[in-house]
N, C-alpha and C positions, 0 to 999 in steps of 0.2 A: 221489788222494782215498782215504783209508783209513777204513773203517767197522767197527764192532764190534757184535755182537748177542749177547744172552744167551738161553739156553733152559733150561727147567726142566720136569720131568715126574715124576710118581709113579704107581704102580699098586699095587693090592692083590695079595697073594700068596695062593694057595690050593693045596691038595693036588690032584694029578691034572692040573694045568695045566702047560704047557710053559714053561720058562724060557729066553727068548732075550734076550741083551744084546749090543749092538754087532753084531748080525747073526749071532751065534754061539749055537747051541743048546747049553745047559749041562746036564749030567747033574745033576738035582736032583729030590727028591720033591715040591717045590713049584715053582709057576711063576706068572708074572704074569697077571692077569686084565685083559683090555682088549678093546675092540671089534675092533682089528686083532690083530697078534701080541703086543701089549703090550711092545714093546721100548723101555724107558724111555730108554736111551742114544741110540738113533737119533731118537726123538721130541724129545729135548732138543736134539740137534744140528740137526735140521730147523728147530726154532723159532729157534735161534741164527742160522742162515743166513738164514731169512726175515726176522728182525728186523734183521739187519745191512743187508739190501737194502731195508728198509722195505716188505715185501710181506705183512704180516699174520702169521698164525700157522697152525699145522698144522690147527687146527679149522676155519679158514675154507676151506682147500684140501681137507681130507679130513674132513668132519663125521661124527661117530659116529652121526648119524641116517641116514646113507646106507649101505644094505646092501652096496653095491659094495665097501666097505672092510672088511667083517666078515671077520676072520681073515687079512687081507692082510699079506703080508711087508713089514715097514717099510723094507726096502731100496728098495722102490718109491717111498715117500714121500721118501726121501733123494735118489734120482735125480731126482725131480720138482723138489725144492728146488735141486739143482745146476743143472738146466736153467734155472730161473727166474733164478737169480743170474747165470748166464752170459748169458742173454738181456738182462740189464741192463748187460752189458759189464763185469761184475766178475769178478775171479779170486779163488779161495779161497786164502788165504795160510796160515791156521793154525786148528786146532781144539784147544781145551783143555777137558777134561771130567773129571768125577768121578762115579762110580757109588757110591750109598750103599746098603749091603746088609750085613746081619749074616752070613748064610750063604747059599750057599757062598762060600768065598774065591775071588777072581778072578785072583790074580797070575799063575797059569800060563796063563790064557786071554787075558789082555790083549794079548799080541803078535798073536794071531789076529784079535782085534777091530780092532787098529790096521791090520793088513794089509787087511782087508775094507773098512774105512771109507776108508782112503787110496785104495784102488783105485776105489771108487765115486765119490769126490770128484775123482779125476784129479790127486792131489797126492802128493808123496813121503811115505813113512811117517814121516820125521822131522818132518813138519808136523802130525802127529796125536798128541796127548797124552791118554792115558786113565789116570786114577788110580782107586783104590778105597778106600773108607773105611767105617767102621761108625758107629753112633751110641752106642757103648758101652752097648748094651742099653736105651737110653732111647727113649721114644716108640713109635709104631706100627712104625717100621722096626726098632728095637731089639728089639721083641717078636716079630719075624719075620712081621709082618702085611703088610709092604709093602716096596717097593723104590723108590728115587728116583735121579735123575740131574740134573746141571746141566752146561751146556756154554756155552762162549764161542767165537764164530766171528769171525775177522778176515778181511775181504775188501778188495780194492783195485782201482782202475782206473788 
């Protein structure tokens, strides 16, 4: 049995905040604003995994109304999703994802993101795809007001 899930997340950007994408802290004067660490890529991957296993979404497991998750490292959420998927006797086969951000450019950082995510998912780095794109200066992301990510997870038993 093969299943696929889709995840999507956006966060506003603000000066003085930390920018963490794919579990990697990025040198930037702006960062994402969120209840946890605001890592849009990990949040999208968590939702994709939970969706593939029909286990709800990140907000059900880690509601932003719960102070335990304030400022929490999103790797914690990803580890939890991996455990839930494995508890259902599924293996994680592949992750495909895209980060949508005008600045900074991510090409040089993507290999580190892939390594960190693959390690957390207990899969080979060749099974994690991360791409980056812009919105060509259109919309809130194009104006530098936000960051987004979309992810697809394939799992099987």
